C-alpha positions as a Markdown table, in Angstrom:
| # | Residue | x | y | z |
|---|---|---|---|---|
| 1 | Met | 0.3 | 0.2 | -0.2 |
| 2 | Asp | 1.5 | 3.4 | -0.9 |
| 3 | Gly | 1.8 | 6.4 | 1.2 |
| 4 | Val | -1.3 | 8.0 | -0.3 |
| 5 | Lys | -3.4 | 5.2 | 0.3 |
| 6 | Val | -2.2 | 4.6 | 3.7 |
| 7 | Ala | -3.0 | 8.4 | 4.5 |
| 8 | Glu | -6.5 | 8.0 | 3.1 |
| 9 | Glu | -7.2 | 4.9 | 5.2 |
| 10 | Lys | -6.2 | 7.0 | 8.2 |
| 11 | Leu | -8.4 | 10.1 | 7.1 |
| 12 | Arg | -11.5 | 7.6 | 7.2 |
| 13 | Glu | -10.3 | 6.2 | 10.4 |
| 14 | Ser | -10.0 | 9.8 | 12.3 |
| 15 | Ala | -13.1 | 10.8 | 10.8 |
| 16 | Ser | -15.0 | 7.8 | 12.4 |
| 17 | Ile | -13.3 | 8.7 | 15.7 |
| 18 | Gly | -13.8 | 12.4 | 15.6 |
| 19 | Asp | -10.3 | 13.1 | 15.5 |
| 20 | Gln | -9.8 | 16.3 | 13.5 |
| 21 | Asp | -5.9 | 16.8 | 13.9 |
| 22 | Gly | -5.6 | 13.3 | 12.3 |
| 23 | Ile | -7.7 | 14.4 | 9.5 |
| 24 | Glu | -5.4 | 17.3 | 9.1 |
| 25 | Glu | -2.7 | 15.2 | 9.2 |
| 26 | Ser | -4.0 | 12.8 | 6.6 |
| 27 | Leu | -5.0 | 15.3 | 4.2 |
| 28 | Cys | -1.5 | 17.0 | 4.3 |
| 29 | Gln | 0.3 | 13.9 | 3.7 |
| 30 | Gly | -2.0 | 13.9 | 0.1 |
| 31 | Ala | -5.3 | 12.2 | 1.4 |
| 32 | Asp | -8.1 | 12.7 | -1.2 |
| 33 | Ile | -10.8 | 14.0 | 1.3 |
| 34 | Asn | -13.4 | 12.2 | -1.0 |
| 35 | Ser | -11.3 | 8.9 | -1.3 |
| 36 | Gln | -13.4 | 5.7 | -0.7 |
| 37 | Asn | -12.6 | 2.4 | 1.1 |
| 38 | His | -12.2 | 0.0 | -1.7 |
| 39 | Met | -14.5 | -2.7 | -0.3 |
| 40 | Asn | -17.3 | -0.6 | 1.0 |
| 41 | Gly | -17.0 | 2.6 | -0.8 |
| 42 | Trp | -17.6 | 4.6 | 2.4 |
| 43 | Thr | -15.7 | 8.0 | 2.4 |
| 44 | Ala | -14.6 | 10.1 | 5.5 |
| 45 | Leu | -18.0 | 12.2 | 5.7 |
| 46 | His | -19.8 | 8.5 | 5.4 |
| 47 | Trp | -17.7 | 7.9 | 8.7 |
| 48 | Ala | -18.0 | 10.9 | 10.5 |
| 49 | Thr | -21.9 | 11.0 | 10.1 |
| 50 | Lys | -22.4 | 7.4 | 11.0 |
| 51 | Arg | -20.5 | 8.4 | 14.1 |
| 52 | Gly | -22.2 | 11.4 | 14.8 |
| 53 | His | -19.5 | 14.3 | 14.4 |
| 54 | Pro | -21.0 | 17.4 | 13.9 |
| 55 | Thr | -17.8 | 19.4 | 14.4 |
| 56 | Val | -15.7 | 16.6 | 11.8 |
| 57 | Ile | -18.6 | 17.0 | 9.5 |
| 58 | Lys | -18.6 | 20.7 | 9.3 |
| 59 | Tyr | -14.6 | 20.6 | 8.8 |
| 60 | Leu | -15.0 | 18.1 | 6.0 |
| 61 | Leu | -17.4 | 19.9 | 4.2 |
| 62 | Gly | -15.4 | 23.0 | 4.3 |
| 63 | Arg | -12.4 | 21.2 | 3.0 |
| 64 | Gly | -14.2 | 20.1 | 0.0 |
| 65 | Ala | -16.0 | 16.7 | 1.1 |
| 66 | Asp | -18.6 | 15.7 | -1.5 |
| 67 | Pro | -22.0 | 14.9 | 0.1 |
| 68 | Ser | -23.5 | 13.7 | -3.0 |
| 69 | Val | -20.7 | 10.5 | -3.4 |
| 70 | Ser | -22.6 | 7.1 | -2.5 |
| 71 | Asn | -20.8 | 3.7 | -1.0 |
| 72 | His | -20.9 | 0.8 | -2.9 |
| 73 | Lys | -24.5 | 0.3 | -1.7 |
| 74 | Gly | -25.3 | 3.9 | -3.2 |
| 75 | Glu | -26.2 | 5.2 | 0.1 |
| 76 | Leu | -25.3 | 8.9 | 0.5 |
| 77 | Pro | -23.5 | 10.4 | 3.8 |
| 78 | Val | -26.8 | 11.8 | 5.0 |
| 79 | Gln | -28.5 | 8.4 | 4.7 |
| 80 | Met | -25.9 | 7.4 | 7.5 |
| 81 | Thr | -28.2 | 9.0 | 10.1 |
| 82 | Asp | -31.2 | 10.0 | 11.4 |
| 83 | Asn | -30.4 | 13.3 | 13.3 |
| 84 | Asp | -32.3 | 16.1 | 12.0 |
| 85 | Gln | -29.3 | 19.0 | 12.8 |
| 86 | Leu | -26.8 | 16.4 | 11.1 |
| 87 | Lys | -29.1 | 15.8 | 8.0 |
| 88 | Lys | -29.5 | 19.7 | 7.6 |
| 89 | Met | -25.7 | 20.3 | 7.8 |
| 90 | Ile | -25.0 | 17.8 | 5.2 |
| 91 | Gly | -28.1 | 18.5 | 3.0 |
| 92 | Asn | -31.1 | 16.1 | 3.0 |
| 93 | Ile | -31.7 | 16.5 | -0.9 |
| 94 | Thr | -30.5 | 14.2 | -3.6 |
| 95 | Gly | -29.2 | 15.3 | -6.8 |
| 96 | Asn | -32.5 | 15.2 | -8.2 |
| 97 | Gly | -34.3 | 17.3 | -5.7 |
| 98 | Thr | -35.9 | 14.3 | -3.7 |
| 99 | Ser | -35.8 | 13.9 | -0.1 |
| 100 | Val | -33.6 | 11.2 | 1.3 |
| 101 | Thr | -35.3 | 8.8 | 3.5 |
| 102 | Val | -33.0 | 7.1 | 6.1 |
| 103 | Glu | -33.1 | 3.3 | 6.3 |
| 104 | Lys | -31.1 | 1.6 | 9.0 |
| 105 | Gln | -30.0 | -1.6 | 7.4 |
| 106 | Ala | -28.5 | -5.1 | 9.1 |
| 107 | Leu | -25.0 | -6.0 | 8.1 |
| 108 | Pro | -23.9 | -9.2 | 7.9 |
| 109 | Ile | -20.6 | -7.8 | 9.2 |
| 110 | Thr | -20.4 | -4.8 | 11.6 |
| 111 | Pro | -17.0 | -3.0 | 11.6 |
| 112 | Asn | -15.4 | -2.3 | 14.6 |
| 113 | Tyr | -16.0 | 1.5 | 13.9 |
| 114 | Leu | -19.8 | 1.3 | 14.2 |
| 115 | Lys | -19.6 | -1.1 | 17.7 |
| 116 | Asn | -17.4 | 0.3 | 19.9 |
| 117 | Pro | -16.9 | 4.1 | 21.8 |
| 118 | Pro | -14.2 | 6.3 | 20.2 |
| 119 | Phe | -11.0 | 6.2 | 22.2 |
| 120 | Pro | -9.9 | 9.2 | 24.5 |
| 121 | His | -7.9 | 10.8 | 21.7 |
| 122 | Gly | -11.0 | 10.8 | 19.2 |
| 123 | Arg | -12.1 | 14.7 | 19.6 |
| 124 | Ser | -11.0 | 17.8 | 18.2 |
| 125 | Arg | -8.4 | 20.6 | 19.3 |
| 126 | Gly | -11.3 | 22.6 | 21.0 |
| 127 | Gln | -12.8 | 19.4 | 22.8 |
| 128 | Arg | -9.5 | 18.2 | 23.9 |
| 129 | Ser | -8.9 | 21.3 | 25.9 |
| 130 | Met | -12.3 | 20.4 | 28.0 |
| 131 | Gly | -11.0 | 17.5 | 29.5 |
| 132 | Asn | -12.8 | 14.3 | 29.8 |
| 133 | Gln | -16.4 | 14.8 | 29.5 |
| 134 | Gly | -17.8 | 11.2 | 30.6 |
| 135 | Asn | -21.1 | 10.5 | 28.3 |
| 136 | Asn | -21.4 | 14.0 | 27.0 |
| 137 | Asn | -21.2 | 12.9 | 23.4 |
| 138 | Gly | -23.9 | 10.4 | 23.6 |
| 139 | His | -21.3 | 7.4 | 23.8 |
| 140 | Pro | -21.8 | 4.9 | 26.9 |
| 141 | Ala | -19.2 | 4.7 | 29.8 |
| 142 | Leu | -18.6 | 1.1 | 29.1 |
| 143 | Gln | -18.0 | -0.9 | 25.7 |
| 144 | Gln | -21.3 | -2.4 | 24.6 |
| 145 | Val | -21.7 | -6.3 | 25.3 |
| 146 | Ala | -21.8 | -8.3 | 22.3 |
| 147 | Ser | -25.1 | -9.7 | 21.2 |
| 148 | Ser | -26.1 | -13.5 | 21.5 |
| 149 | Asp | -26.1 | -13.7 | 17.7 |
| 150 | Glu | -22.3 | -12.2 | 17.2 |
| 151 | Leu | -19.0 | -14.1 | 17.9 |
| 152 | Val | -16.5 | -12.1 | 19.3 |
| 153 | Leu | -13.0 | -12.8 | 18.2 |
| 154 | Lys | -9.7 | -11.2 | 19.2 |
| 155 | Val | -7.4 | -10.5 | 15.9 |
| 156 | Arg | -4.0 | -8.9 | 15.2 |
| 157 | Glu | -1.5 | -8.5 | 12.4 |
| 158 | Ala | 1.5 | -11.0 | 13.3 |
| 159 | Glu | 4.8 | -10.0 | 13.4 |
| 160 | Ser | 3.6 | -6.3 | 14.0 |
| 161 | Ala | 5.0 | -4.1 | 16.5 |
| 162 | Glu | 1.4 | -4.0 | 17.9 |
| 163 | Arg | 1.4 | -6.8 | 19.9 |
| 164 | Asp | -2.0 | -6.4 | 21.4 |
| 165 | Phe | -5.4 | -7.7 | 20.1 |
| 166 | Ile | -8.3 | -5.8 | 19.1 |
| 167 | Glu | -12.0 | -7.2 | 19.4 |
| 168 | Val | -14.2 | -7.8 | 16.3 |
| 169 | Glu | -17.8 | -9.0 | 15.9 |
| 170 | Leu | -18.8 | -11.4 | 13.3 |
| 171 | Ser | -22.5 | -12.3 | 12.9 |
| 172 | Lys | -23.4 | -16.3 | 13.6 |
| 173 | Ser | -25.3 | -15.9 | 10.2 |
| 174 | Ala | -22.1 | -15.0 | 8.3 |
| 175 | Leu | -19.8 | -17.3 | 9.5 |
| 176 | Thr | -17.4 | -17.7 | 5.8 |
| 177 | Leu | -14.1 | -17.3 | 5.0 |
| 178 | Glu | -15.0 | -14.7 | 3.0 |
| 179 | Asn | -16.7 | -12.7 | 5.2 |
| 180 | Leu | -14.2 | -13.2 | 7.9 |
| 181 | Val | -11.4 | -12.1 | 5.7 |
| 182 | Glu | -13.3 | -9.1 | 5.2 |
| 183 | Leu | -14.3 | -8.1 | 8.4 |
| 184 | Leu | -10.4 | -8.3 | 9.5 |
| 185 | Cys | -8.8 | -6.9 | 6.8 |
| 186 | Glu | -11.4 | -3.7 | 7.1 |
| 187 | Glu | -10.4 | -3.8 | 11.3 |
| 188 | Leu | -7.0 | -4.0 | 10.9 |
| 189 | Gln | -6.9 | -1.4 | 7.6 |
| 190 | Val | -4.8 | -4.1 | 5.4 |
| 191 | Glu | -5.4 | -5.2 | 2.0 |
| 192 | Pro | -7.0 | -8.8 | 1.5 |
| 193 | Ser | -4.5 | -8.9 | -1.7 |
| 194 | Asp | -1.5 | -8.6 | 1.2 |
| 195 | Val | -3.0 | -11.6 | 3.6 |
| 196 | Val | -0.9 | -14.8 | 3.1 |
| 197 | Lys | -3.4 | -16.5 | 5.8 |
| 198 | Ile | -5.3 | -16.8 | 8.7 |
| 199 | Arg | -3.8 | -18.0 | 11.6 |
| 200 | Lys | -5.8 | -19.6 | 14.8 |
| 201 | Leu | -3.5 | -19.3 | 17.6 |
| 202 | Pro | -1.2 | -21.1 | 18.4 |
| 203 | Asn | -0.5 | -23.2 | 15.3 |
| 204 | Thr | -3.8 | -23.7 | 12.8 |
| 205 | Ile | -4.5 | -22.4 | 9.7 |
| 206 | Val | -8.2 | -21.4 | 8.9 |
| 207 | Arg | -8.6 | -22.2 | 5.4 |
| 208 | Lys | -12.4 | -22.9 | 4.8 |
| 209 | Asp | -16.1 | -22.1 | 5.7 |
| 210 | Lys | -15.9 | -25.3 | 8.0 |
| 211 | Asp | -12.8 | -24.1 | 10.0 |
| 212 | Val | -14.5 | -20.7 | 10.6 |
| 213 | Leu | -17.7 | -22.5 | 11.7 |
| 214 | Arg | -15.7 | -24.0 | 14.5 |
| 215 | Leu | -14.3 | -20.7 | 16.0 |
| 216 | Gln | -15.2 | -20.1 | 19.6 |
| 217 | Glu | -15.9 | -17.1 | 21.5 |
| 218 | Tyr | -13.0 | -14.8 | 21.9 |
| 219 | Gln | -11.0 | -17.0 | 19.8 |
| 220 | Glu | -7.3 | -15.4 | 19.0 |
| 221 | Leu | -6.6 | -14.8 | 15.5 |
| 222 | Glu | -3.6 | -13.7 | 13.3 |
| 223 | Leu | -3.4 | -12.2 | 10.1 |
| 224 | Val | 0.1 | -13.1 | 8.0 |
| 225 | Met | 0.7 | -10.8 | 5.7 |
| 226 | Lys | 3.1 | -11.1 | 2.6 |
| 227 | Lys | 6.8 | -10.2 | 3.5 |
| 228 | Lys | 8.2 | -7.2 | 1.5 |
| 229 | Ala | 10.6 | -8.8 | -1.0 |
| 230 | Pro | 14.2 | -7.6 | -1.0 |
| 231 | Phe | 14.7 | -5.5 | -4.5 |
| 232 | Gly | 15.2 | -7.8 | -7.3 |
| 233 | Ser | 13.8 | -11.0 | -5.5 |
| 234 | Thr | 10.4 | -12.6 | -5.9 |
| 235 | Ser | 8.0 | -13.4 | -3.3 |
| 236 | Tyr | 6.2 | -16.9 | -3.7 |
| 237 | Ala | 3.6 | -16.4 | -1.1 |
| 238 | Val | 0.5 | -17.1 | -2.4 |
| 239 | Pro | -2.6 | -14.4 | -1.1 |
| 240 | Leu | -5.3 | -15.9 | 0.8 |
| 241 | Gln | -7.9 | -14.0 | -1.3 |
| 242 | Asn | -6.6 | -16.0 | -4.5 |
| 243 | Leu | -7.7 | -18.9 | -2.4 |
| 244 | Leu | -11.1 | -17.7 | -1.8 |
| 245 | Tyr | -12.5 | -18.1 | -5.0 |
């Protein structure tokens, strides 16, 4: 992944957690403010609207974010919320002049951004100066407990400097290898084409749908990534994505 693509992933992540400084940094690194995630088509404005960050929404719009860009499901940023204030801020009108009806859709895969409250750094500079505001932003103090129809997994990238796991939720109605790969890549912000395999710790490869069905609550998983080959050499690792189809 080149530097601009990394900056654009960081841009969308910063928008999702309300980190205006992170957004500014990503834009300074050349990120396109209207760039879309290649898997779901979400922009930074989609994420900021979904997570309810009015200050970030205003900032993005002021920097040229286009509210008419739809994701891969044809959803506009304004359709990510039912908050009247946010809809008014973004514009509740489609390109042909008709009003937008907000519909909440159940997704087979729920990205971690939508399930968990933002980290403490997920605030604009003005908010940081106010210190800890508790639940003033509408986020619960404690992480939501996963429902019985979700499988909670602990994941990390193998051989990464970050050794801690993050928890993700996969719907029990979507227990396939393809859905698992999509979820883990979305959460860890990596490209599916760079994944060699999924390792169920300590030493088992997850390689088919039946393996996914056998996963238990809080199972620890690692994404094993392709190693960057030295200049002039050839990498023989087969991307996991090539094994899914």
